[in-house]
C-alpha positions as CSV (number, residue, x, y, z in Angstrom):
1,X,-3.6,-26.0,38.3
2,X,-2.8,-25.3,34.5
3,X,1.2,-25.2,35.1
4,X,0.4,-28.8,37.2
5,X,-1.5,-29.6,33.6
6,X,1.2,-28.5,31.2
7,X,3.4,-30.5,33.2
8,X,1.3,-33.8,32.7
9,X,0.6,-33.3,28.8
10,X,4.2,-32.8,28.8
11,X,5.2,-35.8,30.5
12,X,2.0,-37.5,28.3
13,X,3.8,-36.3,24.6
14,X,7.3,-37.4,25.9
15,X,6.5,-40.9,26.5
16,X,4.5,-41.3,23.6
17,X,7.0,-40.7,21.6
18,X,9.3,-42.5,23.1
19,X,7.3,-45.6,23.1
20,X,6.2,-44.7,19.0
21,X,9.9,-44.2,18.7
22,X,10.7,-47.7,20.4
23,X,7.6,-49.4,18.4
24,X,9.9,-47.4,15.0
25,X,13.4,-49.2,16.1
26,X,11.3,-52.9,16.8
27,X,10.1,-52.7,13.2
28,X,13.0,-51.4,11.4
29,X,14.7,-53.8,13.2
30,X,12.5,-56.8,12.7
31,X,11.4,-55.8,9.6
32,X,13.8,-53.3,7.9
33,X,17.9,-54.4,8.8
34,X,19.5,-56.4,6.1
35,X,22.1,-57.7,7.1
36,X,22.8,-59.6,3.4
37,X,24.1,-63.1,3.5
38,X,26.7,-63.8,6.3
39,X,28.9,-67.4,6.6
40,X,29.0,-69.1,9.9
41,X,31.7,-71.5,10.4
42,X,31.2,-74.2,12.8
43,X,34.2,-76.3,15.0
44,X,37.0,-74.8,12.5
45,X,35.1,-75.9,9.6
46,X,33.5,-79.1,10.6
47,X,31.0,-77.1,9.3
48,X,30.3,-73.7,7.2
49,X,26.6,-72.4,6.7
50,X,25.7,-70.4,4.3
51,X,23.2,-67.8,6.1
52,X,21.1,-64.5,5.8
53,X,21.7,-62.4,8.0
54,X,18.9,-60.6,10.5
55,X,18.2,-63.0,13.3
56,X,19.5,-64.7,16.7
57,X,22.0,-67.2,16.3
58,X,19.5,-69.7,17.8
59,X,16.9,-69.1,15.2
60,X,19.1,-69.1,12.6
61,X,21.0,-72.2,13.1
62,X,18.1,-73.9,14.1
63,X,16.8,-73.6,10.7
64,X,20.1,-75.3,9.2
65,X,19.5,-77.8,10.9
66,X,21.8,-77.4,13.8
67,X,19.6,-77.8,17.4
68,X,20.9,-76.1,20.4
69,X,19.0,-76.7,23.9
70,X,17.1,-74.0,24.8
71,X,14.2,-74.4,27.9
72,X,12.6,-70.9,27.3
73,X,12.0,-71.1,23.5
74,X,14.7,-68.1,22.9
75,X,13.1,-65.5,25.6
76,X,16.8,-65.5,27.0
77,X,16.3,-66.6,30.3
78,X,17.8,-70.6,31.5
79,X,20.8,-69.7,29.8
80,X,21.1,-72.9,28.2
81,X,21.9,-72.0,24.4
82,X,25.2,-71.4,25.6
83,X,27.7,-71.1,22.6
84,X,31.5,-69.8,21.8
85,X,32.1,-67.4,19.5
86,X,35.6,-67.5,18.9
87,X,35.5,-64.7,15.5
88,X,32.5,-62.0,15.0
89,X,30.7,-61.8,18.0
90,X,29.1,-58.5,18.8
91,X,29.0,-56.3,22.2
92,X,27.1,-58.8,24.8
93,X,23.9,-57.3,25.4
94,X,22.5,-56.4,29.1
95,X,20.5,-59.6,28.7
96,X,23.3,-61.3,28.6
97,X,25.1,-60.3,31.6
98,X,23.0,-61.8,34.3
99,X,23.1,-65.2,32.4
100,X,27.5,-65.8,32.3
101,X,29.6,-65.7,34.5
102,X,33.0,-63.5,34.2
103,X,35.1,-66.5,33.2
104,X,32.7,-67.7,30.4
105,X,32.4,-63.5,29.1
106,X,36.6,-64.0,29.3
107,X,36.4,-67.2,27.1
108,X,34.1,-65.8,24.4
109,X,30.8,-67.8,25.7
110,X,27.5,-66.6,24.5
111,X,24.2,-66.8,24.6
112,X,22.9,-67.5,20.8
113,X,19.5,-66.5,21.6
114,X,20.3,-63.0,22.3
115,X,23.3,-62.5,19.6
116,X,21.7,-61.1,16.2
117,X,23.5,-62.3,12.9
118,X,25.2,-59.4,11.9
119,X,28.2,-60.1,10.0
120,X,30.6,-63.7,9.4
121,X,30.5,-65.5,12.5
122,X,32.7,-68.6,13.8
123,X,31.6,-70.4,17.0
124,X,32.6,-73.9,18.7
125,X,29.5,-76.5,19.9
126,X,30.1,-79.8,21.4
127,X,30.3,-82.3,18.2
128,X,27.6,-84.3,20.2
129,X,24.6,-81.4,18.8
130,X,25.3,-82.6,15.4
131,X,23.4,-85.4,16.3
132,X,20.2,-83.5,17.3
133,X,17.7,-84.4,15.1
134,X,14.3,-83.4,14.2
135,X,11.1,-85.5,14.2
136,X,8.0,-85.7,12.6
137,X,4.6,-87.5,14.4
138,X,1.7,-87.8,14.6
139,X,-0.2,-87.4,18.4
140,X,-1.5,-90.6,18.8
141,X,-3.5,-89.9,22.7
142,X,-4.7,-86.7,24.5
143,X,-5.3,-87.7,28.2
144,X,-6.0,-85.2,30.3
145,X,-4.2,-85.9,33.8
146,X,-5.5,-83.2,35.8
147,X,-7.7,-79.7,35.0
148,X,-4.5,-78.5,33.6
149,X,-1.5,-80.4,32.8
150,X,-2.3,-83.2,30.2
151,X,-0.5,-86.0,28.4
152,X,0.2,-86.1,24.6
153,X,1.8,-89.3,23.2
154,X,3.4,-89.0,20.1
155,X,3.5,-91.6,17.3
156,X,7.2,-90.9,15.7
157,X,7.0,-90.7,11.8
158,X,10.2,-89.2,10.1
159,X,12.6,-90.6,11.9
160,X,10.5,-93.6,12.8
161,X,12.8,-94.3,16.3
162,X,15.1,-92.0,19.0
163,X,17.5,-92.8,21.1
164,X,17.9,-90.9,24.6
165,X,18.6,-91.1,28.6
166,X,15.5,-90.8,30.9
167,X,15.4,-87.5,32.0
168,X,16.2,-85.6,28.9
169,X,13.7,-82.9,27.0
170,X,12.8,-82.4,23.8
171,X,11.5,-79.5,21.8
172,X,8.4,-78.6,20.6
173,X,6.9,-76.7,17.6
174,X,4.0,-74.3,18.3
175,X,3.0,-73.4,14.5
176,X,1.9,-70.3,13.8
177,X,-1.3,-69.8,14.6
178,X,-3.7,-66.8,15.8
179,X,-1.3,-63.8,17.3
180,X,1.5,-66.3,16.9
181,X,2.9,-65.3,12.9
182,X,5.7,-68.1,13.7
183,X,6.2,-71.2,14.7
184,X,8.2,-71.2,18.2
185,X,9.6,-73.9,20.0
186,X,8.9,-74.8,23.8
187,X,10.9,-77.5,26.1
188,X,9.4,-80.2,27.7
189,X,11.0,-83.4,29.3
190,X,10.2,-87.2,27.8
191,X,8.4,-88.5,30.6
192,X,8.1,-91.8,28.1
193,X,10.5,-95.5,29.3
194,X,13.5,-94.6,26.4
195,X,12.8,-98.7,26.0
196,X,9.7,-97.8,23.6
197,X,11.9,-96.1,21.0
198,X,8.7,-95.4,18.3
199,X,6.8,-93.2,20.5
200,X,7.0,-89.8,22.9
201,X,5.3,-88.7,25.7
202,X,4.9,-85.2,26.9
203,X,3.6,-83.9,30.4
204,X,2.1,-80.7,30.0
205,X,0.9,-77.8,32.4
206,X,-1.3,-74.9,31.0
207,X,0.7,-71.8,31.4
208,X,-2.1,-69.0,31.0
209,X,-1.6,-67.4,27.5
210,X,1.8,-69.4,27.2
211,X,1.9,-69.8,23.1
212,X,2.6,-73.7,22.9
213,X,0.7,-74.6,25.4
214,X,-2.4,-72.9,24.6
215,X,-1.9,-74.2,21.3
216,X,-1.9,-77.7,22.9
217,X,-4.4,-77.3,25.1
218,X,-6.9,-75.6,22.2
219,X,-6.1,-76.9,18.9
220,X,-3.7,-79.9,19.0
221,X,-6.1,-83.0,18.1
222,X,-5.5,-86.7,18.1
223,X,-4.6,-87.5,14.8
224,X,-2.7,-83.9,14.2
225,X,0.9,-84.2,12.9
226,X,3.5,-82.1,14.9
227,X,7.1,-81.6,15.0
228,X,9.6,-81.7,17.5
229,X,13.5,-82.0,17.8
230,X,16.6,-84.0,20.1
231,X,16.9,-85.1,22.7
232,X,18.2,-82.4,24.9
233,X,19.7,-82.3,28.1
234,X,21.8,-83.6,31.1
235,X,19.4,-84.8,33.3
236,X,20.1,-88.5,34.6
237,X,20.4,-90.7,37.0
238,X,24.2,-91.3,37.8
239,X,25.4,-95.2,37.7
240,X,26.9,-94.9,41.5
241,X,23.9,-96.6,43.2
242,X,23.3,-93.8,45.9
243,X,20.7,-93.4,47.5
244,X,18.7,-90.8,45.7
245,X,15.8,-88.1,46.8
246,X,13.6,-86.7,43.7
247,X,12.0,-83.7,44.5
248,X,9.4,-82.1,41.6
249,X,5.9,-80.5,41.4
250,X,2.6,-80.3,38.4
251,X,4.3,-81.2,34.8
252,X,7.7,-81.9,37.0
253,X,6.8,-85.2,37.4
254,X,7.7,-86.0,33.6
255,X,11.1,-87.0,33.4
256,X,10.6,-88.8,36.8
257,X,7.9,-90.9,35.4
258,X,10.4,-92.2,32.7
259,X,13.2,-92.7,35.0
260,X,10.6,-94.9,37.2
261,X,9.7,-96.6,34.4
262,X,12.6,-97.2,33.1
263,X,13.8,-98.5,36.9
264,X,10.6,-101.0,36.5
265,X,11.5,-102.4,33.6
266,X,15.4,-103.2,34.3
267,X,14.3,-104.1,38.1
268,X,16.9,-101.3,38.8
269,X,16.9,-101.7,43.3
270,X,18.0,-98.3,44.3
271,X,16.9,-96.6,47.0
272,X,14.8,-93.6,45.9
273,X,12.1,-91.4,48.0
274,X,10.5,-89.2,45.2
275,X,8.6,-86.3,46.7
276,X,6.0,-84.6,44.5
277,X,4.4,-81.5,45.3
278,X,0.9,-80.1,44.4
279,X,-1.8,-77.7,45.7
280,X,-4.9,-79.8,45.9
281,X,-5.9,-82.9,45.6
282,X,-6.9,-82.2,42.0
283,X,-3.5,-81.7,41.4
284,X,-2.5,-85.1,42.1
285,X,-1.8,-87.4,39.3
286,X,-0.7,-91.1,38.1
287,X,-1.0,-91.8,42.0
288,X,-1.8,-95.1,41.7
289,X,1.0,-96.3,39.0
290,X,3.7,-94.6,41.7
291,X,1.5,-97.5,44.3
292,X,1.8,-99.8,42.0
293,X,5.6,-98.9,41.1
294,X,6.1,-99.1,45.0
295,X,5.8,-102.9,44.9
296,X,7.6,-103.8,42.1
297,X,10.6,-101.7,43.7
298,X,10.7,-101.8,47.5
299,X,13.1,-99.0,48.1
300,X,11.4,-97.2,46.3
301,X,8.9,-94.8,47.9
302,X,6.3,-92.2,46.9
303,X,5.1,-89.3,49.0
304,X,2.8,-86.9,47.9
305,X,2.5,-83.4,49.5
306,X,-0.4,-80.8,49.5
307,X,0.6,-77.6,50.7
308,X,-3.5,-76.1,49.8
309,X,-5.1,-74.6,53.2
310,X,-8.4,-76.9,52.9
311,X,-7.3,-79.7,51.9
312,X,-10.5,-81.9,54.0
313,X,-9.9,-85.8,54.3
314,X,-6.2,-85.4,53.3
315,X,-4.4,-87.9,55.1
316,X,-0.9,-87.4,53.4
317,X,1.6,-85.1,54.3
318,X,1.0,-81.5,54.1
319,X,2.6,-78.3,53.5
320,X,5.3,-77.1,50.7
321,X,7.2,-79.9,49.2
322,X,10.3,-78.5,50.7
323,X,9.3,-78.2,54.3
324,X,8.0,-81.7,53.9
325,X,11.2,-82.9,52.8
326,X,12.7,-81.1,55.4
327,X,11.1,-82.9,58.1
328,X,11.3,-86.8,56.4
329,X,14.8,-86.5,55.4
330,X,17.6,-86.8,58.3
331,X,20.9,-87.2,56.9
332,X,21.8,-86.2,53.2
333,X,25.2,-87.4,53.4
334,X,25.8,-90.0,50.5
335,X,22.6,-89.1,49.0
336,X,21.8,-87.6,45.3
337,X,19.3,-85.3,44.7
338,X,17.3,-84.6,41.4
339,X,14.9,-82.6,40.9
340,X,12.7,-81.0,38.7
341,X,10.4,-77.6,38.5
342,X,10.0,-74.3,38.6
343,X,13.5,-71.8,39.4
344,X,12.1,-71.3,42.4
345,X,11.2,-74.6,43.3
346,X,14.7,-76.1,42.1
347,X,16.1,-72.8,43.9
348,X,14.5,-73.9,47.6
349,X,15.5,-77.6,47.3
350,X,18.8,-76.9,46.5
351,X,18.6,-75.0,49.5
352,X,17.0,-77.6,52.1
353,X,19.2,-80.6,50.3
354,X,22.6,-78.8,51.4
355,X,21.3,-77.8,54.5
356,X,20.9,-81.5,54.8
357,X,24.2,-82.7,53.6
358,X,23.7,-83.3,50.3
359,X,26.7,-80.9,48.2
360,X,25.7,-79.2,45.2
361,X,27.9,-81.5,43.1
362,X,25.4,-84.5,43.9
363,X,22.1,-82.4,42.9
364,X,21.0,-82.7,39.4
365,X,18.4,-81.0,37.6
366,X,17.3,-78.8,34.5
367,X,15.7,-75.4,35.0
368,X,12.7,-74.8,32.9
369,X,11.7,-71.3,33.0
């Protein structure tokens, strides 16, 4: 027993030493490392920034009012914040390898939230990102849509108007509060129609221990000032006129509520079936609004479905939303797919739609993780 105890104690000491070393390295990296002034050349001299080194490239650019899309708020999971680094790039970090194809690695594409600014850099970004703006606004209304989903209506103050395409998203800033030491940004699809240029509406689901959603649900009040930037994203309706299959669940409703209202305002009579998945009836929302939309747009069908085991009294579709799509969509050839939701839901939906004959090139989504 004495030998076994010695092994346990030795293992514990080694583990504790490794933990302390890791913490010390993190503290040193965050607070002690000083890389001094660095220059970032953007698009071969289109813009040159003089910055203080030490922070991730994504955050550094944001401080300089250059906004790179990031659906995961810089956590290195969405792969949206890609930039091309043509000079000064550090070695590719292990966290980037799974997010970059071999071709992208050869072309010096990098995940900007995973690249620390330690020296002068030359980068390339799409020109349209220079047009992304930072907005301040005031929360005009908050509304509980379900027990864990809230709608925010924000009146824009400076600038006081925004132009966007239905399907795009903005990044909302959660300020420093409680144990959150610094502001963070999270991506949320715009749910309001683009005709209302003076407002932004967002549909936000509460995530346990989520920095931004905890702030939204426990601290943010009507009348509070907020900051956001955008718009971002390529998710939007094509102009093909093809019949559409929409699939969403939970707060994935947001871009489709924007698209649907835009269609109604412009009398776009394009065939569309919208499959919306929830667990229980308490998770459904905007049902009456979509029933009214069906009356205004006869070619539009709204199909809510519940996947929970106990949904007494529910006479609609049951099962996972992908199972419902599999039952209801016969031939997908000539159709287009539009998705919004978790990575798992999107991956499963893509698989079903491809099996129905919709090529992946005609399946559109922004994957929020």
